[in-house]
C-alpha positions as CSV (number, residue, x, y, z in Angstrom):
1,M,-0.3,0.0,0.1
2,K,2.6,2.5,0.8
3,S,4.5,1.9,-2.8
4,F,1.3,2.4,-4.4
5,R,0.6,5.8,-1.8
6,G,4.1,6.6,-3.2
7,F,3.5,6.4,-6.7
8,M,0.3,8.4,-6.4
9,L,2.9,11.2,-4.4
10,T,5.2,11.2,-7.2
11,L,2.5,11.1,-10.2
12,S,0.7,14.2,-8.6
13,M,4.0,15.9,-8.4
14,V,5.1,15.2,-11.5
15,L,1.8,16.4,-13.2
16,A,1.9,19.7,-11.4
17,V,5.8,20.2,-12.3
18,M,4.3,19.6,-16.3
19,V,1.5,21.7,-15.8
20,F,3.7,24.8,-14.5
21,L,6.0,24.4,-17.1
22,S,3.2,24.3,-19.8
23,G,2.3,27.6,-18.2
24,V,5.4,29.3,-18.4
25,P,5.0,30.8,-21.8
26,A,2.1,32.9,-20.4
27,F,4.5,34.6,-18.3
28,A,7.6,34.9,-20.8
29,D,8.1,37.2,-23.6
30,A,7.3,35.7,-26.9
31,D,11.1,35.5,-28.2
32,G,12.7,36.0,-24.6
33,S,14.7,38.8,-25.6
34,H,12.7,41.5,-24.3
35,N,14.1,42.1,-20.8
36,D,15.3,45.8,-21.2
37,P,13.1,49.0,-19.4
38,Q,9.4,48.6,-20.6
39,T,8.1,52.3,-20.1
40,T,4.1,52.7,-20.3
41,A,2.3,55.5,-20.8
42,Q,1.5,56.3,-17.5
43,Q,5.4,56.5,-16.6
44,A,5.6,58.7,-19.3
45,A,3.2,61.0,-18.0
46,S,4.2,61.1,-15.0
47,A,7.7,61.8,-15.2
48,N,7.0,64.1,-18.4
49,D,10.7,64.1,-19.0
50,E,12.6,63.6,-22.6
51,A,14.2,60.6,-21.7
52,T,10.9,58.5,-20.4
53,M,8.7,59.5,-23.2
54,K,12.2,58.5,-25.9
55,D,11.8,55.5,-24.0
56,F,8.3,55.0,-24.2
57,V,8.3,55.8,-28.0
58,L,11.1,53.5,-28.6
59,H,8.9,50.5,-26.6
60,A,6.4,51.2,-28.8
61,K,8.4,51.0,-31.5
62,R,9.6,47.7,-31.2
63,H,6.4,46.4,-30.4
64,L,5.3,48.2,-33.8
65,D,8.4,46.5,-36.1
66,A,7.8,42.8,-34.9
67,A,4.0,43.5,-35.6
68,V,4.8,44.8,-39.3
69,S,7.2,42.0,-39.5
70,D,5.1,39.4,-38.2
71,G,2.0,40.0,-40.3
72,G,-0.9,37.8,-40.1
73,G,-3.2,40.4,-38.9
74,E,-0.4,41.4,-35.8
75,L,-0.7,44.9,-36.8
76,S,-4.4,45.2,-36.4
77,A,-3.8,43.4,-33.2
78,F,-1.3,45.7,-31.8
79,F,-3.1,49.1,-33.1
80,R,-5.9,48.1,-31.0
81,E,-4.0,47.5,-28.4
82,M,-2.5,50.9,-28.6
83,R,-6.2,52.4,-28.2
84,Q,-7.2,49.9,-25.5
85,R,-4.7,48.8,-23.4
86,E,-3.3,51.2,-20.5
87,E,0.3,50.3,-21.1
88,W,-0.1,52.7,-24.0
89,N,-2.9,55.0,-23.4
90,D,-3.0,56.6,-20.3
91,K,-6.4,59.1,-20.8
92,E,-5.7,60.3,-17.6
93,G,-2.4,61.7,-18.3
94,S,-3.4,62.5,-22.1
95,V,-0.4,60.2,-23.1
96,Y,-1.3,58.0,-25.9
97,L,0.1,57.0,-29.1
98,I,-0.4,58.2,-33.1
99,T,0.6,56.7,-36.3
100,L,0.4,58.8,-39.3
101,N,1.9,57.9,-43.0
102,R,4.2,60.4,-44.7
103,Q,1.5,62.8,-45.3
104,G,0.3,63.4,-42.2
105,S,-2.7,61.5,-42.3
106,V,-4.1,59.3,-38.9
107,T,-3.7,55.6,-39.6
108,N,-4.4,55.1,-35.7
109,H,-5.0,57.6,-32.9
110,G,-5.0,56.6,-29.4
111,L,-8.3,58.5,-28.7
112,Y,-10.0,59.6,-32.0
113,T,-9.2,57.1,-35.0
114,S,-12.7,57.0,-36.0
115,S,-13.6,60.7,-36.4
116,L,-10.0,61.6,-37.6
117,F,-9.1,58.5,-39.7
118,N,-7.3,59.7,-42.9
119,D,-7.8,63.3,-41.8
120,S,-3.9,65.3,-41.8
121,L,-2.3,66.4,-38.4
122,L,0.5,67.6,-40.7
123,K,-0.6,71.5,-40.2
124,L,-0.7,71.2,-36.5
125,P,2.6,73.1,-35.2
126,T,3.9,70.1,-33.1
127,V,3.5,67.5,-35.9
128,D,5.0,69.7,-38.3
129,K,8.1,70.4,-36.4
130,L,8.5,66.7,-35.3
131,F,8.2,66.0,-39.6
132,S,10.7,68.5,-39.9
133,M,13.1,67.2,-36.8
134,L,12.9,63.5,-38.4
135,G,13.7,64.9,-41.8
136,T,17.6,65.2,-40.5
137,A,17.3,62.3,-37.5
138,Q,18.3,59.3,-39.9
139,G,15.8,57.1,-38.2
140,D,16.6,58.4,-34.5
141,P,13.8,59.4,-32.5
142,V,13.6,63.4,-32.2
143,C,11.9,65.3,-29.0
144,F,11.0,68.1,-27.8
145,E,8.4,70.3,-25.4
146,Y,5.3,71.8,-26.5
147,E,2.6,73.8,-24.8
148,H,-0.6,71.7,-24.2
149,Y,-3.4,73.0,-25.5
150,K,-5.6,73.0,-22.3
151,D,-3.7,74.4,-19.6
152,R,-0.7,75.8,-21.5
153,S,1.8,73.0,-19.3
154,S,5.1,71.9,-20.9
155,R,5.1,68.6,-21.9
156,W,7.8,66.6,-23.8
157,T,6.8,64.4,-26.8
158,C,8.6,62.5,-28.9
159,A,8.2,60.9,-32.9
160,V,10.0,58.0,-34.4
161,E,9.4,56.5,-37.9
162,Y,8.9,53.1,-38.5
163,D,8.2,50.9,-41.6
164,T,4.7,50.1,-42.9
165,V,3.1,46.7,-44.6
166,L,2.8,48.8,-47.7
167,Q,6.0,48.1,-49.8
168,G,7.0,51.2,-51.6
169,A,4.9,53.6,-49.2
170,G,8.4,54.6,-47.5
171,K,8.1,54.9,-43.8
172,S,5.3,55.5,-41.3
173,I,5.2,58.4,-38.4
174,L,4.8,57.1,-34.6
175,I,3.8,59.7,-32.0
176,A,4.1,59.6,-28.4
177,G,3.1,62.2,-25.9
178,F,1.2,64.5,-28.2
179,D,-2.4,65.4,-26.9
180,H,-4.4,68.1,-28.7
181,D,-8.3,69.4,-29.2
182,K,-10.1,67.0,-31.7
183,N,-11.7,69.7,-33.4
184,D,-8.5,71.8,-33.9
185,Q,-8.8,74.3,-37.1
186,N,-5.5,73.3,-38.2
187,I,-6.3,69.7,-39.0
188,V,-7.0,69.0,-42.8
189,R,-10.3,67.0,-42.7
190,L,-10.5,64.5,-45.9
191,E,-13.6,66.0,-47.8
192,C,-15.7,63.2,-48.0
193,G,-18.8,65.6,-49.4
194,D,-22.5,65.7,-48.3
195,Y,-23.3,62.8,-50.5
196,T,-25.8,60.3,-49.5
197,P,-26.4,56.7,-51.3
198,A,-30.0,55.2,-51.3
199,V,-29.0,52.7,-49.1
200,T,-26.8,53.4,-45.9
201,A,-25.1,51.3,-42.8
202,K,-28.1,52.4,-40.7
203,D,-30.3,51.2,-43.1
204,V,-28.6,47.9,-43.3
205,T,-28.6,47.7,-39.6
206,A,-32.4,48.4,-39.3
207,S,-32.9,45.4,-42.0
208,Q,-31.7,42.9,-39.9
209,F,-35.0,43.4,-37.5
210,I,-36.8,42.3,-40.2
211,S,-35.4,39.0,-41.6
212,E,-32.2,37.5,-42.8
213,S,-33.5,37.6,-46.3
214,Q,-34.0,41.2,-46.2
215,S,-30.8,42.0,-44.6
216,Q,-28.9,40.5,-47.2
217,E,-31.0,42.3,-50.0
218,T,-30.2,45.2,-48.0
219,L,-26.6,44.5,-47.3
220,R,-26.1,43.7,-51.5
221,A,-28.0,47.0,-52.2
222,F,-25.6,48.9,-49.8
223,V,-22.1,47.5,-51.4
224,K,-23.7,48.2,-54.9
225,E,-24.2,52.1,-54.1
226,A,-20.7,52.1,-52.6
227,I,-19.2,51.0,-56.4
228,K,-21.7,53.3,-57.8
229,R,-20.2,56.1,-55.7
230,I,-17.0,55.1,-56.9
231,A,-18.1,54.4,-60.5
232,D,-19.1,58.4,-60.5
233,L,-16.3,60.1,-59.0
234,A,-13.7,57.9,-61.2
235,G,-16.1,59.4,-64.3
236,E,-15.9,63.0,-62.8
237,S,-11.9,63.4,-62.2
238,S,-10.2,64.7,-65.1
239,G,-9.0,62.1,-67.4
240,G,-10.7,59.3,-65.4
241,D,-8.7,59.8,-62.2
242,L,-9.5,56.5,-60.8
243,R,-6.7,56.7,-58.1
244,S,-8.1,60.4,-57.2
245,A,-12.0,58.6,-56.8
246,L,-10.4,55.5,-54.4
247,A,-8.8,58.1,-52.2
248,K,-11.9,59.3,-50.7
249,M,-12.9,55.9,-49.9
250,G,-11.0,56.7,-46.7
251,C,-14.3,58.2,-46.2
252,L,-15.6,54.5,-45.7
253,G,-13.6,54.8,-42.1
254,K,-15.5,57.4,-40.5
255,E,-18.8,57.5,-39.3
256,G,-21.8,58.2,-41.0
257,V,-23.4,57.1,-44.5
258,W,-20.6,54.8,-45.1
259,K,-20.6,53.1,-41.5
260,S,-22.5,52.8,-38.4
261,G,-21.9,50.8,-35.2
262,S,-21.0,47.3,-36.7
263,V,-21.8,48.0,-40.5
264,Y,-19.2,49.1,-42.8
265,L,-17.5,48.4,-46.4
266,F,-14.4,47.2,-47.1
267,V,-12.4,47.7,-50.5
268,M,-9.9,45.0,-51.9
269,R,-7.8,44.6,-54.8
270,D,-6.8,41.5,-56.8
271,R,-2.7,41.6,-57.3
272,A,-3.1,38.6,-59.8
273,T,-1.2,36.6,-57.0
274,G,-3.7,35.0,-55.1
275,A,-4.1,37.4,-52.4
276,P,-6.1,40.2,-52.3
277,T,-4.7,43.5,-51.1
278,V,-6.9,45.6,-48.4
279,I,-7.3,49.5,-50.2
280,I,-9.4,50.3,-47.3
281,N,-11.5,48.8,-44.5
282,G,-13.9,51.0,-42.6
283,N,-13.5,49.1,-39.2
284,N,-9.5,48.9,-39.5
285,P,-7.7,51.7,-41.2
286,E,-4.5,49.8,-40.0
287,L,-5.3,46.9,-42.3
288,T,-4.7,49.3,-45.4
289,G,-1.7,47.4,-47.5
290,N,-2.1,44.2,-45.8
291,D,-1.9,41.2,-48.1
292,F,-4.7,38.4,-47.1
293,V,-2.7,35.3,-47.0
294,D,-3.3,32.5,-45.2
295,I,-5.5,34.2,-42.4
296,L,-7.7,31.3,-41.3
297,D,-10.5,32.1,-38.8
298,E,-11.6,29.6,-36.1
299,D,-12.9,27.1,-38.3
300,G,-10.2,26.9,-40.8
301,I,-11.8,29.2,-43.4
302,D,-8.9,31.1,-45.6
303,V,-10.5,34.4,-45.5
304,G,-8.8,36.1,-48.2
305,A,-9.2,33.2,-50.5
306,A,-13.1,32.7,-50.0
307,I,-13.6,36.2,-50.6
308,L,-11.8,35.7,-53.9
309,E,-13.7,32.5,-54.7
310,I,-16.7,34.5,-54.3
311,A,-15.4,37.8,-56.2
312,G,-12.1,37.7,-57.9
313,E,-13.2,38.3,-61.3
314,T,-15.5,41.1,-63.0
315,G,-19.1,41.1,-62.4
316,A,-18.7,38.2,-60.0
317,G,-20.5,38.6,-56.1
318,G,-22.2,36.5,-53.8
319,F,-22.1,36.2,-49.8
320,V,-19.7,34.8,-47.9
321,E,-19.5,33.1,-44.5
322,Y,-16.5,33.2,-42.0
323,K,-15.6,34.3,-38.4
324,W,-14.3,37.7,-38.0
325,D,-13.3,41.0,-35.0
326,N,-17.1,42.4,-34.2
327,P,-16.7,46.2,-33.3
328,L,-19.1,46.4,-31.1
329,I,-17.7,43.1,-29.1
330,E,-14.4,43.1,-27.4
331,E,-14.6,39.8,-26.0
332,D,-14.3,38.4,-29.6
333,D,-11.2,39.6,-29.9
334,L,-8.0,37.4,-30.8
335,T,-4.7,38.0,-31.4
336,I,-2.7,34.7,-32.6
337,P,-0.6,35.0,-35.6
338,G,-2.3,34.0,-38.8
339,M,-5.6,33.7,-37.1
340,S,-8.6,35.9,-37.9
341,P,-9.1,38.9,-35.4
342,G,-12.1,37.9,-33.7
343,T,-14.6,34.8,-33.3
344,S,-18.0,36.5,-34.3
345,P,-19.9,34.9,-37.5
346,K,-20.2,37.3,-40.0
347,I,-21.5,37.0,-43.9
348,S,-20.4,39.4,-46.3
349,Y,-21.9,40.4,-49.4
350,V,-18.9,40.6,-52.0
351,E,-18.3,41.5,-55.7
352,G,-15.6,42.0,-58.1
353,V,-15.6,44.9,-60.3
354,S,-13.5,46.7,-62.9
355,F,-13.4,50.4,-64.4
356,P,-12.8,51.4,-67.6
357,V,-9.6,53.1,-66.6
358,R,-8.3,50.1,-64.9
359,P,-9.8,46.9,-67.2
360,D,-7.1,44.6,-65.9
361,T,-7.5,45.4,-62.2
362,V,-10.2,43.7,-60.0
363,F,-11.4,45.6,-57.0
364,I,-13.5,43.6,-54.8
365,F,-16.1,45.6,-52.8
366,G,-17.7,44.4,-49.7
367,S,-20.0,44.7,-46.0
368,G,-20.9,42.3,-43.9
369,I,-23.3,41.8,-40.8
370,Y,-22.4,39.6,-37.9
371,K,-24.8,37.1,-36.7
372,P,-25.6,36.6,-32.9
373,L,-22.5,35.0,-31.1
374,E,-23.2,31.3,-30.5
375,A,-20.4,31.0,-28.1
376,T,-18.4,33.6,-25.6
377,D,-15.0,32.0,-25.4
378,S,-12.8,34.5,-27.3
379,G,-9.3,33.2,-26.8
380,T,-7.2,36.1,-25.7
381,S,-8.0,38.7,-23.7
382,D,-7.1,42.4,-24.4
383,N,-6.4,42.9,-20.5
384,D,-3.6,41.0,-19.7
385,D,-0.8,42.8,-18.2
386,G,2.3,41.5,-19.5
387,C,4.5,42.7,-22.4
388,A,5.3,40.6,-25.1
389,I,6.0,41.8,-28.6
390,A,3.4,41.5,-31.2
391,G,1.1,39.2,-31.0
392,T,2.4,37.0,-28.3
393,S,0.5,38.2,-25.4
394,G,-0.2,35.9,-22.7
395,N,-3.4,33.9,-22.4
396,L,-4.1,35.2,-18.8
397,A,-7.2,32.5,-18.5
398,G,-5.1,29.8,-19.6
399,T,-2.4,30.9,-16.6
400,V,-4.9,30.6,-14.1
401,F,-6.3,27.5,-15.5
402,N,-3.0,26.1,-15.2
403,L,-2.1,27.4,-12.0
404,F,-5.3,25.9,-10.7
405,L,-4.2,22.6,-11.7
406,I,-0.9,23.0,-9.8
407,V,-3.1,23.6,-6.6
408,F,-5.4,20.7,-7.3
409,S,-2.7,18.4,-8.0
410,F,-0.9,19.0,-4.5
411,C,-4.0,18.7,-2.8
412,I,-5.0,15.6,-4.4
413,A,-1.3,14.0,-3.3
414,F,-1.5,15.5,0.0
415,W,-5.2,14.6,0.6
416,W,-4.2,10.8,-0.5
417,N,-1.5,10.8,1.8
418,G,-3.1,12.1,4.8
419,Q,-6.0,9.5,4.2
420,S,-3.5,6.8,3.4
421,R,-2.1,7.2,7.4
422,K,-5.3,6.7,8.8
């Protein structure tokens, strides 16, 4: 009996050790190399000095560089963290991150992505000075003190360049510590005009309360309205300038007729390489320039390939179902390399179209609606306090479960030992 008791005790302890070792990655960094000081937004706000703000912007740049390098939706996931996690966004101290393209247009903003997407901040004096300093910085971060617009206090801001996912687009700019008025008159707004399509995003939302067939027909009409609008703009432009017409598709990222709640439009371009490239995504501006290659949802559906199969040719179109990130549900987020960014069931209408000025190029227009969630398990939490490089944030729930198994294993072992001595 004693030998069996000893065997059970040994087995329980071995199990505990194995469970602990399997949980170690949840506490560690992805590559084990991120051991340098990890300055947060709160620390930068509290210190308000050049050295701390520079450390903060470089910390964020390391994550950005890794996200761009890893691909698979990692940039989208990290940009979402920049807006939501306290590590990157100290709203109380007004320290957050902003990313701009070379024209100064907003691609991601700690506070105002939805309302300022594609608007240019370049004429804001602070941003203009940062751009000017970066011109001679040879890749190093630049910093200076500016006067805060609310209380006229002196604040530190820093900026640094980073590589983008869009080849040939040059460097993008990451800014830390600059807080500004959302309605500053120096912001150059993207001209969207007062055009109202016959079917709006709100109409699509309302149709979901009627019937499934009605919502799908309304969704189809909504996408066709977007196609019609771009065709009209391209025809109005001198010489049939499709580029100018597509530039205005940035308006899709703003709340209004083209976007309402979880309903938004996306446009892709078939590069004839088997991978559609995102031109615009009304919900995730950071997806612009990404190739949809081997992006799988949790059911194994290759989202880009599924869309291409339905709408990869001019005049082709139809509905495609997959799982994606619902912007209204935080719990459905996923940050796993190569995976869809969410677990919400979605049905999208997609249609391929070519324009007279680019008859050899297929543009894919689409929009979708989310079905009611059938499960609440979302995988990775955005509230994890660990610091891991792009897409490797620890699964806190899994770690807690592992710890529970460890404690449970020891409890069983000692209980059995105690019972055997009676």
